[in-house]
C-alpha positions as CSV (number, residue, x, y, z in Angstrom):
1,M,-20.4,14.9,-5.4
2,E,-22.4,13.5,-8.4
3,T,-22.4,17.0,-9.8
4,V,-18.6,17.1,-9.8
5,L,-18.3,13.7,-11.5
6,D,-21.0,14.5,-14.0
7,A,-19.3,17.8,-14.9
8,L,-16.1,15.9,-15.6
9,G,-18.0,13.4,-17.8
10,L,-17.2,10.4,-15.6
11,E,-19.1,7.1,-15.3
12,Y,-19.3,6.0,-11.7
13,K,-20.9,3.5,-9.3
14,P,-22.1,4.4,-5.8
15,A,-20.7,2.6,-2.8
16,E,-20.8,3.2,1.0
17,N,-20.0,6.9,1.5
18,S,-18.3,7.1,-1.8
19,F,-18.3,6.4,-5.6
20,F,-16.1,4.1,-7.6
21,T,-14.9,5.2,-11.0
22,S,-11.9,4.7,-13.3
23,C,-9.1,7.1,-12.5
24,P,-9.7,10.3,-14.7
25,V,-6.2,11.6,-13.9
26,H,-4.0,9.0,-15.6
27,G,-6.8,7.6,-17.9
28,G,-7.3,4.3,-16.2
29,D,-9.8,1.7,-17.5
30,N,-10.5,-0.1,-14.2
31,P,-14.1,1.0,-13.3
32,T,-13.2,0.5,-9.6
33,G,-9.6,1.8,-9.8
34,C,-10.5,5.1,-8.1
35,R,-12.6,5.9,-5.1
36,V,-14.1,9.3,-4.4
37,Y,-15.8,10.1,-1.1
38,Y,-18.8,12.3,-1.0
39,N,-18.7,13.1,2.7
40,A,-17.6,16.8,2.8
41,S,-15.8,16.3,6.0
42,M,-13.5,13.7,4.3
43,G,-12.9,15.4,1.0
44,Y,-10.8,12.5,-0.1
45,W,-10.0,10.4,-3.2
46,Q,-7.6,7.6,-4.0
47,C,-6.3,6.1,-7.2
48,F,-5.5,2.5,-6.4
49,T,-3.5,1.9,-9.6
50,R,-0.9,4.7,-9.7
51,G,-1.5,6.8,-6.6
52,C,-2.3,9.9,-8.6
53,E,-3.6,11.6,-5.4
54,K,0.0,11.8,-4.2
55,V,0.8,14.1,-7.2
56,F,-2.3,16.3,-7.2
57,R,-3.2,16.2,-3.5
58,D,-5.9,14.0,-2.1
59,D,-8.6,16.7,-1.6
60,T,-11.4,17.5,-4.1
61,F,-9.5,20.4,-5.6
62,G,-6.6,18.0,-6.4
63,F,-9.0,15.5,-7.9
64,V,-10.6,18.1,-10.2
65,R,-7.2,19.6,-11.2
66,G,-5.8,16.1,-12.0
67,A,-8.9,15.3,-14.2
68,L,-8.6,18.6,-16.0
69,S,-4.9,18.0,-16.6
70,R,-5.7,14.7,-18.3
71,Q,-8.7,16.1,-20.3
72,R,-7.1,19.3,-21.5
73,Y,-3.4,18.4,-21.7
74,G,-3.2,14.6,-21.9
75,W,-1.4,14.3,-18.5
76,V,0.0,10.9,-17.9
77,T,2.9,11.2,-15.4
78,E,5.0,13.8,-13.5
79,G,6.6,16.3,-15.8
80,D,3.7,16.5,-18.1
81,K,1.7,19.7,-18.4
82,V,-0.9,20.3,-15.7
83,A,-4.0,22.4,-15.4
84,T,-3.2,25.6,-13.4
85,V,-4.8,26.5,-10.1
86,V,-6.6,29.3,-11.9
87,E,-8.1,26.9,-14.5
88,T,-9.3,24.7,-11.7
89,E,-10.8,27.5,-9.7
90,K,-12.7,28.7,-12.8
91,F,-14.1,25.3,-13.4
92,L,-15.3,24.8,-9.8
93,S,-16.5,28.4,-9.6
94,A,-18.6,27.8,-12.7
95,L,-19.9,24.5,-11.2
96,L,-21.0,26.5,-8.1
97,A,-22.8,29.0,-10.3
98,I,-20.4,31.7,-9.2
99,T,-19.4,32.6,-12.7
100,P,-22.3,34.0,-14.8
101,G,-22.8,32.5,-18.2
102,A,-20.7,29.4,-17.7
103,D,-21.5,26.4,-19.8
104,I,-21.1,24.0,-16.8
105,P,-24.4,22.9,-15.2
106,Q,-25.3,25.0,-12.1
107,V,-26.1,23.3,-8.8
108,D,-28.6,24.0,-6.1
109,K,-27.7,25.1,-2.6
110,S,-27.6,21.6,-1.1
111,Q,-25.3,20.3,-3.8
112,R,-23.0,23.3,-3.4
113,E,-22.2,22.4,0.2
114,F,-19.9,19.6,-0.7
115,V,-17.6,21.5,-3.0
116,T,-17.6,24.6,-0.8
117,A,-16.4,22.5,2.1
118,T,-13.4,21.4,0.1
119,R,-11.9,24.9,0.1
120,I,-11.9,25.6,-3.6
121,M,-9.5,28.5,-3.3
122,Q,-6.8,26.5,-1.5
123,V,-4.9,23.3,-2.0
124,E,-4.2,21.0,0.9
125,S,-0.7,21.8,1.9
126,G,1.5,18.7,1.8
127,P,2.2,15.7,4.0
128,V,1.2,15.9,7.7
129,G,4.1,15.7,10.1
130,K,4.7,13.1,12.8
131,W,7.2,14.7,15.2
132,G,6.5,17.8,17.2
133,R,9.0,20.7,17.4
134,D,9.6,20.2,21.1
135,L,10.5,16.5,20.6
136,V,12.7,17.4,17.6
137,R,14.6,20.0,19.5
138,S,15.1,17.8,22.5
139,R,17.1,15.3,20.4
140,M,19.7,17.8,19.2
141,E,22.3,20.3,20.3
142,I,20.9,23.6,18.9
143,P,22.2,25.7,17.2
144,S,24.5,23.5,15.1
145,K,28.2,24.1,15.7
146,F,28.8,22.5,12.3
147,F,26.7,25.0,10.4
148,Q,28.0,27.9,12.6
149,G,31.4,26.9,11.2
150,R,29.9,27.3,7.7
151,G,29.1,30.9,8.3
152,F,25.5,30.8,9.6
153,G,24.5,32.7,12.7
154,Q,23.0,31.2,15.9
155,E,19.7,33.1,15.4
156,V,18.8,31.6,12.1
157,L,19.9,28.1,13.1
158,N,17.9,28.3,16.3
159,H,14.9,29.6,14.3
160,F,15.0,26.6,11.9
161,D,15.9,24.1,14.7
162,I,19.2,23.1,13.1
163,G,21.3,21.0,15.5
164,D,24.0,18.4,15.9
165,T,23.4,15.0,17.3
166,R,25.5,12.2,18.7
167,Q,22.7,9.6,19.0
168,G,20.3,7.7,16.9
169,P,20.4,7.1,13.1
170,F,21.9,10.5,12.5
171,A,24.7,10.3,15.0
172,G,27.7,12.4,13.9
173,R,25.5,14.6,11.7
174,A,24.0,18.1,11.7
175,V,20.3,17.6,11.3
176,V,17.8,19.7,9.3
177,P,14.2,19.1,10.3
178,V,11.6,19.6,7.6
179,Y,8.2,20.8,8.9
180,D,4.8,20.5,7.4
181,Y,2.4,23.2,6.3
182,T,1.6,24.1,10.0
183,G,5.2,24.7,10.8
184,R,4.9,22.6,13.9
185,M,5.3,19.0,12.9
186,A,8.3,17.5,11.1
187,V,7.6,15.3,8.1
188,G,11.2,14.2,7.7
189,F,14.9,15.1,8.2
190,S,18.0,15.7,6.2
191,A,21.3,15.3,7.9
192,R,24.8,16.5,6.9
193,A,27.8,14.5,7.9
194,I,30.1,16.4,10.3
195,G,33.2,14.3,9.7
196,D,34.3,11.9,7.0
197,I,31.3,9.5,7.2
198,Q,29.4,8.7,4.1
199,P,27.1,9.6,2.5
200,K,27.5,13.3,2.9
201,W,23.7,13.8,3.2
202,R,21.3,11.3,4.6
203,H,17.6,11.5,4.7
204,S,15.0,9.9,7.0
205,E,13.3,6.8,5.8
206,G,10.1,7.4,3.8
207,F,10.8,11.2,3.5
208,S,9.6,12.2,0.0
209,R,11.4,15.4,-0.7
210,S,9.6,15.9,-4.0
211,R,6.3,16.4,-2.1
212,V,7.4,19.2,0.2
213,L,8.9,22.7,0.1
214,Y,11.3,23.6,2.8
215,N,10.1,26.6,4.9
216,Q,6.7,26.4,3.4
217,F,4.7,27.7,6.5
218,T,6.7,30.9,6.9
219,A,7.2,31.6,3.2
220,F,3.6,31.1,2.3
221,R,2.5,33.4,5.2
222,D,4.8,36.1,3.9
223,A,3.8,35.5,0.3
224,R,0.2,36.3,1.2
225,R,1.4,39.7,2.3
226,N,3.9,40.6,-0.3
227,G,2.8,38.4,-3.3
228,T,6.3,36.9,-3.9
229,I,7.9,33.5,-3.3
230,I,11.7,32.9,-3.8
231,L,12.6,29.5,-5.0
232,T,16.0,28.0,-4.1
233,E,17.7,24.6,-4.2
234,G,18.5,23.8,-0.6
235,P,17.9,24.8,3.1
236,C,21.2,26.6,3.4
237,D,20.0,29.0,0.7
238,V,16.8,29.6,2.6
239,W,18.8,30.4,5.8
240,R,21.0,33.0,4.1
241,L,18.0,34.7,2.6
242,W,16.3,34.7,6.0
243,E,19.4,36.4,7.5
244,A,19.1,39.0,4.8
245,G,15.5,39.7,5.8
246,Y,13.8,37.6,3.1
247,H,11.5,35.2,4.9
248,N,9.5,34.2,1.8
249,A,12.0,31.7,0.4
250,V,11.4,27.9,0.0
251,A,13.8,25.1,-1.1
252,L,13.2,22.3,-3.6
253,F,15.8,19.9,-2.2
254,G,17.5,19.8,-5.6
255,V,17.1,21.4,-9.0
256,A,13.8,19.7,-10.2
257,L,10.4,21.2,-9.5
258,S,7.9,18.3,-9.2
259,D,4.2,18.5,-10.1
260,A,3.4,18.2,-6.4
261,Q,5.7,21.1,-5.5
262,Q,4.2,23.2,-8.3
263,V,0.7,22.5,-6.9
264,L,2.0,23.7,-3.5
265,L,3.5,26.9,-5.0
266,E,0.3,27.7,-6.8
267,S,-1.6,27.5,-3.5
268,S,0.8,29.9,-1.8
269,G,-1.1,33.1,-2.6
270,A,1.9,34.5,-4.5
271,S,1.6,36.1,-7.9
272,R,5.4,36.3,-8.5
273,V,8.2,33.7,-8.2
274,I,11.9,34.6,-8.1
275,V,13.9,31.5,-9.2
276,F,17.2,31.8,-7.4
277,L,19.1,28.6,-8.0
278,D,22.9,27.8,-7.8
279,D,25.0,29.6,-10.4
280,D,26.4,26.5,-11.9
281,E,25.5,24.7,-15.1
282,A,23.0,22.4,-13.5
283,G,21.3,25.2,-11.6
284,Q,21.0,27.5,-14.5
285,T,19.7,24.8,-16.8
286,A,17.1,23.9,-14.2
287,S,16.3,27.6,-13.7
288,Q,15.3,27.9,-17.3
289,K,13.1,24.8,-17.2
290,I,11.4,26.0,-14.0
291,V,10.7,29.4,-15.5
292,G,8.9,27.6,-18.3
293,Q,6.9,25.4,-15.9
294,L,5.7,28.3,-13.8
295,S,5.2,31.1,-16.4
296,R,1.5,30.3,-17.0
297,S,0.7,30.7,-13.4
298,F,3.1,33.4,-12.2
299,R,5.2,36.3,-13.1
300,V,8.6,34.6,-13.0
301,I,12.0,36.3,-12.6
302,S,15.4,34.7,-12.5
303,A,18.1,35.8,-10.1
304,R,21.8,34.8,-10.1
305,A,24.4,34.7,-7.4
306,G,27.1,35.0,-10.0
307,K,30.7,33.6,-10.2
308,G,29.4,30.0,-9.9
309,R,28.2,30.6,-6.4
310,D,25.1,29.3,-4.5
311,P,22.8,31.8,-2.7
312,A,24.1,30.4,0.6
313,D,27.7,31.5,-0.4
314,L,26.6,35.2,-0.6
315,S,26.9,37.7,2.2
316,V,23.8,39.3,3.6
317,D,24.6,42.6,1.8
318,E,25.1,40.7,-1.5
319,V,21.7,39.0,-1.2
320,K,20.1,42.4,-0.5
321,E,21.8,43.9,-3.6
322,I,20.9,41.1,-6.0
323,L,17.2,40.8,-4.9
324,G,16.8,44.5,-4.2
325,R,17.4,45.4,-7.9
326,L,14.7,43.0,-9.2
327,K,11.5,44.6,-10.3
């Protein structure tokens, strides 16, 4: 791990199973404000001041990417420009002596073991879930009659475990579980009011929507095959695209693409992103911004539902027509 810290030009102090340093991501000046573990099985770091690992992921790849973002682009907070996955991969590949002629010091075989074990070509894939699918399904009436009434079929609602519940904190709501990168454990829930109760949408306590992508597991698996991710605003959009045969769609839970979500997208294996947000003013303004955010890492294309509609408002045939004509 010393090699990684040295290559980044950091001053550090050894401790038990780790090193202390000032956080190189937000530019902290506390020499013990950041702890980096050198045990390859842990692959972990933590910024005690601002929690920068929550933005860039808490693996070694995230640590290096965060430090490069600060050094090369002056990153301070979410929304600032970040180093791309490709930049980070090149840095680490050079450090491992994979790239000939690199100006970063090479390391011997024993030193390579640590960085290799941190899976350079991948990014740890988001929060780990707490609730298994069997437990989630047992608490709801699936498929949701509410969302069936909104035009969604039983098959897609059953696939995504969308159900109505009469008990617990989401009583009287249609519940949308959000699963982690394994597709098996829920990290949180969003619940739509069935009647006149407020608020219309309620989210489980502690659920950080800006750190996850809805349908990540299935979409990333498809992206590794076809090279494309479709980016939408909400789960309903993902369901409609799924019904149309597009299983590579993810949702942002809104119109803003966070740094953490961008990191996840760049770990998907996709080379192309189709931005398919709602066709209202907010959606189209956000679409333009997201295209700019992603254009350095992907080939980015915008799609529009037209007539002020959401992708979820479209028929299956309309989805196929709109996405089918994109090149």
